[in-house]
C-alpha positions in Angstrom: -10.4 4.5 5.6 -9.0 7.0 7.9 -11.1 9.5 6.5 -14.7 8.1 7.3 -13.3 6.7 10.8 -12.7 10.0 12.1 -16.1 11.5 11.0 -18.0 9.1 12.7 -16.3 9.1 15.5 -16.6 12.8 16.1 -20.2 12.9 15.1 -21.5 10.6 17.4 -19.8 12.1 20.3 -21.1 15.6 19.6 -25.0 13.5 18.8 -24.6 12.2 22.2 -23.8 16.0 23.4 -27.2 17.5 22.6 -29.1 14.5 24.0 -27.3 15.6 27.5 -28.9 19.1 27.8 -31.5 17.7 30.0 -29.0 16.9 32.4 -27.7 20.9 33.2 -30.4 21.1 35.8 -27.8 18.9 37.5 -24.8 21.4 37.5 -27.5 24.7 39.1 -26.1 27.1 36.7 -26.7 31.1 38.1 -28.9 32.1 34.7 -31.2 29.6 32.8 -31.1 32.1 30.0 -27.3 31.8 29.6 -27.8 28.4 30.1 -30.2 28.2 27.2 -27.7 30.9 24.8 -25.0 28.4 25.7 -26.9 25.2 24.5 -27.6 26.9 21.4 -24.3 28.3 20.7 -22.9 24.7 20.9 -25.9 23.4 18.7 -24.7 25.4 16.0 -21.4 24.9 16.7 -22.5 21.1 16.0 -24.1 22.1 12.6 -21.2 24.1 11.9 -18.6 21.1 12.4 -17.8 19.7 8.9 -18.9 22.6 6.8 -16.9 25.0 8.5 -14.8 23.5 11.3 -13.6 27.0 12.2 -16.5 29.0 13.3 -17.3 25.6 15.0 -14.0 26.1 17.2 -14.8 29.6 17.7 -18.4 28.8 19.1 -17.1 26.3 21.0 -14.1 28.5 22.7 -16.9 31.4 23.1 -19.6 28.8 24.7 -17.0 27.7 27.3 -15.7 31.9 28.0 -19.6 32.4 29.1 -19.9 28.7 31.0 -16.9 29.9 32.9 -18.8 33.1 33.8 -21.8 31.6 35.3 -19.7 28.4 36.6 -21.7 26.4 34.4 -20.0 22.8 34.6 -22.0 21.2 31.9 -21.2 23.6 29.1 -17.7 24.3 29.8 -17.2 20.3 29.5 -19.3 20.0 26.6 -17.5 23.0 24.9 -14.5 21.3 25.5 -15.3 18.4 24.1 -16.5 19.9 20.8 -12.8 22.4 21.2 -11.5 19.3 21.1 -13.1 17.5 18.5 -12.1 20.8 16.0 -8.8 20.9 16.7 -8.4 17.0 16.0 -10.7 17.7 12.5 -7.8 21.1 11.7 -4.8 18.6 12.1 -3.7 19.8 16.0 -3.5 17.1 17.8 -1.6 18.5 21.1 -4.5 21.2 21.3 -7.5 18.5 21.2 -5.4 16.5 23.6 -5.4 19.3 26.4 -9.2 20.4 25.4 -10.0 16.4 25.7 -8.0 16.4 29.1 -9.5 19.7 30.7 -13.4 18.5 30.2 -12.1 14.9 31.7 -11.1 16.7 34.6 -14.1 18.7 35.1 -16.5 15.4 34.1 -14.7 13.5 37.3 -15.1 16.5 39.5 -18.5 16.9 39.1 -19.7 13.4 38.6 -20.5 13.7 34.7 -20.3 9.7 33.9 -21.6 10.0 30.4 -19.7 12.7 29.0 -16.6 11.4 31.4 -17.2 8.8 28.8 -16.9 10.7 25.9 -13.9 12.5 26.9 -11.8 9.2 27.6 -13.4 8.1 24.1 -12.0 11.4 22.5 -8.8 10.9 23.6 -8.9 7.7 22.5 -9.3 8.4 19.1 -6.6 11.4 19.0 -4.3 8.9 20.3 -5.1 6.6 18.1 -4.4 8.9 14.8 -0.7 10.0 16.3 0.0 6.3 16.2 0.1 5.8 20.4 -1.7 3.0 20.4 -1.2 2.0 24.1 -2.2 5.5 25.0 -5.2 4.7 23.0 -5.9 1.4 24.6 -6.0 2.7 28.3 -8.2 5.6 27.4 -10.9 3.2 25.8 -10.4 0.6 28.1 -11.4 3.5 30.7 -14.8 3.4 28.2 -15.3 0.3 28.6 -15.2 0.2 32.9 -17.6 3.4 32.8 -19.9 1.5 30.5 -20.0 -1.2 33.5 -21.4 1.3 36.2 -22.9 3.9 33.8 -24.8 1.7 30.8 -25.2 2.8 27.8 -25.5 0.4 24.6 -25.5 3.0 21.9 -22.4 4.5 23.5 -20.8 0.8 24.0 -21.7 -0.5 20.3 -19.4 3.0 19.4 -16.6 1.7 21.8 -16.4 -1.6 20.3 -16.0 0.0 16.5 -13.7 2.0 17.8 -11.8 -0.7 19.8 -12.0 -2.9 17.2 -10.0 -0.6 14.7 -7.0 0.2 17.4 -6.6 -3.3 17.2 -6.0 -3.5 13.5 -3.7 -0.4 13.8 -2.0 -2.7 16.1 -1.7 -5.9 13.8 -4.1 -7.8 16.4 -6.3 -8.1 13.1 -7.8 -11.7 14.8 -9.5 -9.6 17.6 -10.1 -6.7 15.4 -12.3 -8.6 13.4 -13.9 -9.5 16.5 -14.4 -6.1 18.3 -15.9 -4.9 14.7 -18.4 -7.6 14.8 -19.4 -7.2 18.2 -19.9 -3.6 17.2 -22.0 -4.5 14.2 -24.4 -7.5 16.0 -25.1 -4.2 19.1 -25.7 -2.1 16.0 -28.2 -3.8 14.2 -29.9 -4.7 18.2 -30.2 -1.1 18.6 -31.2 -0.4 14.9 -28.1 1.8 13.9 -28.0 0.7 10.6 -25.4 2.7 9.9 -23.2 1.7 12.1 -23.5 -1.7 10.7 -22.5 -0.9 6.9 -19.6 1.2 8.5 -18.6 -2.4 10.5 -18.9 -4.4 7.6 -16.7 -2.3 5.8 -14.2 -2.2 8.2 -14.5 -5.7 8.7 -14.0 -6.0 5.2 -10.4 -4.0 4.5 -9.1 -5.8 7.4 -9.5 -8.9 5.3 -8.3 -7.3 2.3 -5.5 -6.1 4.2 -4.6 -9.9 5.3 -4.9 -10.9 1.8 -8.2 -12.8 2.1 -10.1 -11.9 -0.9 -12.7 -14.4 -0.4 -13.5 -13.0 3.0 -13.3 -9.4 1.8 -15.6 -9.8 -0.8 -18.2 -11.3 1.5 -18.5 -8.5 3.9 -18.3 -6.1 1.2 -21.5 -7.6 -0.4 -22.7 -7.7 2.8 -22.7 -3.9 3.5 -24.1 -3.4 -0.2 -27.5 -5.4 0.4 -27.7 -3.7 3.9 -27.4 -0.7 2.0 -30.1 -1.5 -0.9 -32.3 -2.4 1.5 -31.8 0.6 3.7 -32.1 2.9 1.0 -28.9 4.2 2.3 -26.3 5.7 0.1 -24.1 7.7 2.6 -21.4 5.4 2.6 -21.7 2.8 -0.5 -18.9 5.0 -2.6 -16.3 3.3 -0.2 -17.7 0.1 0.0 -17.8 0.1 -4.2 -13.8 1.6 -3.9 -13.1 -1.4 -2.0 -14.8 -3.8 -4.1 -12.5 -2.2 -7.2 -9.1 -3.1 -5.0 -10.4 -6.3 -3.8 -11.2 -7.3 -7.8 -7.8 -5.4 -8.9 -6.0 -7.8 -6.6 -7.2 -10.9 -7.5 -6.7 -9.6 -11.3 -10.2 -9.5 -12.7 -9.6 -5.7 -14.4 -12.7 -5.3 -15.8 -15.0 -5.8 -12.6 -12.2 -3.3 -10.8 -13.2 -1.0 -13.4 -16.5 -1.6 -12.8 -17.2 -0.6 -9.3 -14.4 2.0 -9.2 -16.5 4.2 -11.7 -19.9 3.2 -9.4 -17.9 4.3 -6.6 -16.3 7.5 -8.8 -20.2 8.6 -10.0 -21.5 8.3 -6.4 -18.7 10.3 -5.2 -19.7 12.7 -7.7 -22.8 12.9 -6.9 -22.1 13.5 -3.1 -20.1 16.7 -3.6 -17.2 13.6 -2.3 -13.7 15.6 -3.9 -11.8 13.3 -1.7 -13.3 9.8 -3.1 -13.9 11.3 -6.5 -10.0 11.9 -6.4 -9.4 8.6 -4.9 -11.6 6.6 -7.5 -9.7 8.5 -10.6 -6.7 7.5 -9.9 -7.3 4.0 -9.3 -9.1 3.7 -12.4 -6.2 5.4 -13.9 -3.8 3.1 -12.8 -5.8 -0.4 -13.9 -6.0 1.3 -17.4 -2.1 1.7 -17.3 -2.1 -1.9 -16.3 -4.1 -2.9 -19.5 -1.9 -0.3 -21.5 -5.3 1.2 -22.5 -2.6 4.8 -22.1 -5.3 7.0 -23.5 -8.2 6.1 -20.9 -5.0 6.4 -17.8 -3.9 9.2 -19.3 -7.7 10.6 -18.7 -8.8 9.5 -15.4 -5.2 10.3 -13.9 -5.6 13.9 -15.1 -9.0 14.1 -13.7 -7.3 12.7 -10.5 -4.8 15.5 -10.6 -7.1 18.3 -11.2 -9.8 17.3 -7.9 -5.9 16.7 -5.9 -5.1 20.3 -6.4 -8.4 21.6 -5.4 -8.1 19.5 -2.0 -4.7 20.9 -1.9 -3.7 16.9 -1.0 0.2 16.9 -1.4 0.1 13.1 -0.4 -2.2 12.0 -3.5 -0.4 14.1 -5.9 2.8 13.2 -5.4 1.6 9.4 -6.6 -0.6 11.0 -9.0 2.3 12.6 -10.6 4.3 9.6 -10.8 1.6 7.5 -12.2 1.3 10.6 -15.0 4.6 10.4 -15.8 4.6 6.5 -16.2 1.9 7.1 -18.3 4.0 9.7 -20.8 7.0 7.3 -20.8 4.8 4.0 -22.1 3.6 6.5 -24.7 6.8 7.7 -25.2 6.4 11.2 -24.5 9.4 11.9 -22.9 9.1 15.8 -22.5 5.7 15.0 -20.4 6.8 12.1 -18.0 10.0 13.9 -17.6 7.9 17.3 -16.9 5.7 15.2 -14.4 8.4 13.5 -12.3 10.1 16.9 -12.2 6.6 17.8 -10.1 6.3 15.4 -8.5 10.3 15.1 -7.0 8.7 19.2 -6.2 5.8 17.6 -4.3 7.6 14.9 -2.5 10.5 17.7 -0.8 7.3 19.8 0.2 5.6 16.5 1.2 9.2 16.0 3.8 9.4 18.7 5.0 5.7 19.3 6.3 5.7 15.4 7.7 9.0 16.3 9.3 7.6 19.5 11.4 4.2 17.6 12.2 6.6 14.1 13.4 8.4 16.5 15.5 4.9 17.7 17.0 3.7 14.8 17.4 6.5 13.4 19.4 6.6 16.2 21.9 3.0 15.5 22.3 3.6 12.3 23.4 6.6 12.4 25.2 4.7 15.7 27.4 1.7 13.6 27.9 3.9 10.5 29.1 6.6 12.7 31.4 3.6 15.4 32.8 1.4 12.1 33.7 4.5 10.0 35.9 4.6 13.6 38.0 0.3 13.8 38.6 0.2 12.4 42.0 3.1 15.2 43.4 1.9 18.0 41.4 -1.7 17.5 43.5 -0.1 17.9 47.1 1.9 21.2 46.0 -0.1 24.9 45.7 -1.8 26.3 43.1 1.5 28.3 42.2 3.4 25.6 42.5 2.3 23.3 40.0 1.6 26.0 37.3 5.5 27.1 37.9 6.7 23.2 37.9 4.4 22.7 35.0 5.8 25.5 32.8 9.3 24.1 33.9 8.8 20.5 32.6 6.6 22.1 29.4 9.8 24.2 28.2 12.6 20.9 29.3 10.2 18.2 27.7 9.9 20.6 24.7 13.1 21.1 24.2 14.0 17.2 25.3 11.5 16.2 22.6 12.6 18.5 19.5 16.1 16.8 19.9 14.7 13.8 19.7 12.9 14.2 17.1 15.8 15.6 15.1 18.2 12.7 16.2 15.3 10.5 14.8 15.1 12.3 11.4 18.8 12.0 11.1 18.8 8.7 11.2 16.2 8.1 9.1 17.4 10.5 6.4 20.8 8.2 6.6 19.4 5.0 6.3 16.9 6.2 3.4 20.3 7.2 1.8 22.2 4.3 2.3 18.9 1.8 0.9 19.3 4.4 -2.0 22.9 4.2 -2.4 22.9 0.3 -1.9 19.6 0.1 -4.4 21.6 2.4 -7.2 24.6 -0.5 -6.7 22.1 -2.9 -6.9 21.0 -2.0 -10.1 24.3 -0.7 -12.0 25.3 -4.8 -11.4 22.4 -6.0 -12.7 23.0 -3.8 -15.6 27.1 -4.8 -16.4 26.0 -8.7 -16.0 23.4 -7.8 -18.8 25.7 -6.1 -20.8 28.2 -8.4 -20.2 25.3 -12.0 -21.3 24.3 -9.4 -24.6 28.3 -9.6 -26.5 28.2 -13.3 -25.5 24.9 -14.2 -27.5 26.4 -11.7 -30.2 29.6 -13.4 -29.9 28.0 -16.6 -30.3 25.5 -15.9 -33.5 28.5 -14.2 -35.1 30.7 -17.5 -34.9 27.6 -19.7 -36.5 27.7 -16.7 -39.8 31.1 -17.0 -39.8 30.7 -20.8 -40.4 28.5 -20.4 -43.1 31.1 -17.9 -45.3 33.9 -20.2 -44.7 31.4 -23.3 -46.0 30.7 -20.7 -49.2 27.0 -21.3 -47.8 26.5 -17.5 -49.0 22.2 -18.1 -49.4 22.5 -19.7 -45.5 24.7 -16.6 -44.8 22.4 -13.9 -46.2 19.2 -15.4 -44.6 21.7 -16.1 -41.2 21.7 -12.8 -41.2 19.3 -11.1 -42.0 17.4 -13.5 -39.2 20.8 -12.4 -36.7 19.6 -8.9 -38.0 16.4 -9.2 -36.3 16.6 -11.2 -32.9 19.5 -8.8 -32.3 17.0 -5.6 -32.7 14.7 -7.6 -29.8 17.5 -8.7 -27.5 18.6 -5.2 -27.2 15.1 -3.7 -26.8 14.4 -6.3 -24.7 17.3 -5.4 -22.6 16.7 -2.0 -22.6 13.3 -3.0 -20.7 14.9 -4.9 -18.1 11.5 -6.7 -17.0 9.1 -7.6 -20.3 6.0 -9.2 -20.2 5.9 -13.3 -20.5 3.9 -12.9 -24.0 7.4 -10.6 -25.3 9.9 -13.8 -24.4 7.6 -16.6 -26.1 7.9 -14.0 -28.7 12.0 -14.1 -28.4 12.3 -17.3 -27.5 10.5 -18.5 -31.1 12.7 -16.2 -33.1 15.9 -17.6 -31.3 15.4 -20.9 -31.7 13.9 -20.7 -35.2 16.9 -19.2 -35.4 19.0 -22.3 -33.7 17.4 -25.3 -35.6 18.1 -23.5 -39.3 21.8 -23.1 -38.2 21.7 -26.4 -36.8 20.1 -28.1 -40.2 17.3 -29.1 -38.2 19.2 -31.4 -35.7 16.7 -30.9 -32.5 13.3 -29.9 -32.4 11.2 -27.6 -30.3 8.3 -27.1 -28.3 7.0 -23.1 -26.3 3.6 -23.9 -24.3 2.5 -22.4 -21.5 -0.4 -23.5 -19.1 -4.4 -22.2 -19.1 -3.7 -20.1 -16.2 -0.8 -18.2 -16.9 -2.0 -14.7 -18.4 1.2 -14.1 -21.1 -0.2 -10.5 -21.2 0.3 -9.7 -17.4 3.2 -11.7 -15.9 6.4 -10.0 -16.4 10.0 -11.5 -16.2 13.4 -10.4 -16.0 14.3 -10.3 -19.4 17.4 -12.4 -21.1 17.0 -15.5 -18.7 15.2 -18.1 -20.7 17.8 -17.8 -23.1 21.1 -18.5 -21.9 19.8 -22.0 -21.2 18.0 -22.9 -24.3 21.4 -22.2 -26.1 22.9 -23.9 -23.2 20.8 -27.1 -23.9 21.6 -26.6 -27.7 25.2 -26.5 -27.3 26.3 -28.3 -25.4 23.3 -31.6 -24.8 21.9 -31.5 -28.6 24.2 -30.7 -31.0 26.9 -34.0 -29.9 23.8 -36.2 -29.8 24.5 -39.1 -32.5 22.0 -42.0 -31.8 18.6 -40.0 -31.7 16.3 -36.8 -32.8 17.3 -34.0 -30.6 14.0 -32.6 -28.3 13.6 -29.1 -26.7 10.4 -27.9 -24.6 10.0 -25.0 -23.3 6.8 -25.3 -20.7 5.2 -22.0 -18.4 3.3 -23.1 -15.5 1.6 -21.7 -12.0 2.5 -23.3 -8.8 2.1 -21.7 -5.2 2.4 -18.0 -5.8 5.7 -19.3 -8.6 6.1 -18.7 -12.0 7.7 -22.2 -12.7 9.4 -22.4 -16.6 10.9 -25.3 -17.4 13.7 -26.2 -20.1 13.8 -29.9 -20.6 16.2 -31.8 -23.9 16.5 -35.0 -24.2 20.8 -34.1 -25.0 23.8 -35.7 -24.1 23.9 -34.1 -20.4 25.6 -31.8 -18.3 28.4 -34.2 -17.3 29.1 -36.3 -20.5 29.3 -32.7 -22.3 32.1 -31.6 -20.0 33.6 -34.9 -20.7 33.8 -33.9 -25.0 34.9 -30.6 -24.1 37.8 -31.7 -21.9 38.7 -34.6 -24.6 38.1 -32.1 -27.3 41.2 -29.7 -25.2 38.5 -26.7 -25.6 39.5 -24.0 -23.3 36.6 -21.6 -24.1 34.5 -21.5 -21.0 30.5 -20.6 -21.5 29.9 -17.6 -19.3 25.8 -17.3 -20.0 24.4 -19.8 -17.4 26.7 -18.1 -14.1 26.0 -14.7 -15.8 21.9 -15.6 -15.6 22.7 -16.8 -11.9 24.1 -13.9 -10.8 21.3 -11.3 -12.2 18.6 -13.3 -10.6 20.3 -13.4 -7.5 20.4 -9.5 -7.4 17.0 -9.4 -9.2 16.1 -11.4 -5.3 18.1 -9.2 -3.2 16.4 -6.1 -5.0 12.6 -7.6 -5.3 12.7 -8.8 -2.1 11.6 -12.1 -4.1 12.9 -16.0 -4.3 13.6 -16.5 -7.7 15.3 -20.3 -7.8 17.1 -22.3 -10.1 17.6 -25.8 -10.2 19.4 -28.2 -12.6 18.0 -32.2 -12.9 20.4 -34.3 -14.5 18.7 -37.0 -16.2 19.0 -40.7 -16.7 17.7 -43.4 -18.5 17.1 -47.2 -17.5 20.3 -48.2 -18.5 21.5 -45.4 -16.0 22.9 -43.5 -18.7 22.7 -39.6 -19.6 19.3 -39.2 -20.8 19.6 -34.9 -20.9 18.8 -32.0 -18.6 16.3 -30.2 -17.1 16.4 -26.6 -16.1 13.6 -25.4 -13.3 13.5 -21.3 -12.9 11.1 -20.0 -10.3 10.0 -16.7 -10.4 7.6 -15.3 -7.6 4.2 -13.5 -8.8 4.2 -10.9 -6.2 7.4 -9.4 -5.2 
């Protein structure tokens, strides 16, 4: 989204500059031939803006130099706006701000309201880009004030769009949508349909961030229909990519792939390598989630090669991690390790660059605020005093800004280190709890085999031992993964309950079920969570039944963004079970449920999700125990 916002903003700025050359006569330059050359030079610079920004920058600087010699004020202001735009495009916000501010001063002194508006707008764009939203907002508001005095409908439409995006960045989504809609309506009345389509896509992305997917789909398809009716394809790749993301968010993987592929094909036809890389990466991720690993590997590698070509380290880091995950799932551990190592190396390089850029941006913000506070005082002093104080202040503020930046970075690194250590501690605690659950379960099974051996029931002991071996393999596999699909959990529970049913000589019957809206292949839960509750129901509830046949049911459903698991039995209930243990002087205490509770508490902290367990004691019409229901809630999105 940021890429096409920037290209739109500066394209509009420079297009308006060309429309203003007719105002040159107002400035009364010394030589008409020289002014014609300056206009041609800036026009060539505008044309080179996207293909060769360095060349465009040099043309702007040359045009400014000539304009200063002949006192061509309009040429100086227009050249400074082009220079600032190129600095911003080349990632030098400090230089861009300096150029735009000088242009603003010249336009104010020489009564150039339209160029003054553009200088304020571009300053707002740069401060928005570096995250200083309050400064950006103040410059945009100046644009709106100037437009009241010197109305310009096209510029007002562009301001609505820019201000709407700023409000989105400030998390004021409701007002952001209002301004984007204003911009779209005004662009429509002015027949600026390219702006309308961009506004529709930006509104859709707003609702996508807020999680309002049906509304996002509505605006995206409006954008597509508008492009088709006007036969304008330039902005469609972004729209298709966003459509793919929307379908992916709502779980429609095939539709997501369809639109990601359309975005990929169109990006290739337009030669947009950045968007081609992005769509290829998204496609690889969807295939990975669908466990189509060969396709995932193919598209992730395509994205990786493009990322290398355009030197997008942030994207390369994510793609390297994706490829590592793909190869790990394919059990190609050598390649998985290699890409993970590459990702660490890219991360370190990226961190170093971000640190330098962050320090530069902090210095720019700090200098800007402090210099503006002293502006009234500097205007009252001589030119020599102004220069002296400015140099002194810049040095001082630069040093203070650098110190603040280093302090912030140190605090962030310390905080990150503490978070990482805490995460590792919780993961270790979870593994320790799981390590306790596994021996607990194995002990119970071996105890059952011992009973068959004592009874000289060799045939059942052998059969039980064979089933036990299969169950142990599943237990170890599931424990290793930590998180497994609901399908694997159901297969495991089926084997375990069949195993226990034979051990207790069909003393109970059981059922496993799930609702139609539960996708057992996609939903994932922590491993070894359900089994301890099923075991507890059998050993302490159903085993002691004498007056009725035991029943155990385990059902999965979805409600309010939770996966609900109900473990229901018609046993003697928890209170009656405890009384029997006390009467028989049984000292053994079952730790399975308690360990499981501790595991879920840890998972809740690690995943920032709310995992819940509820225990309901059931009673019949005569207030006698009628069984127990355990309800476990797993958040679907953590």
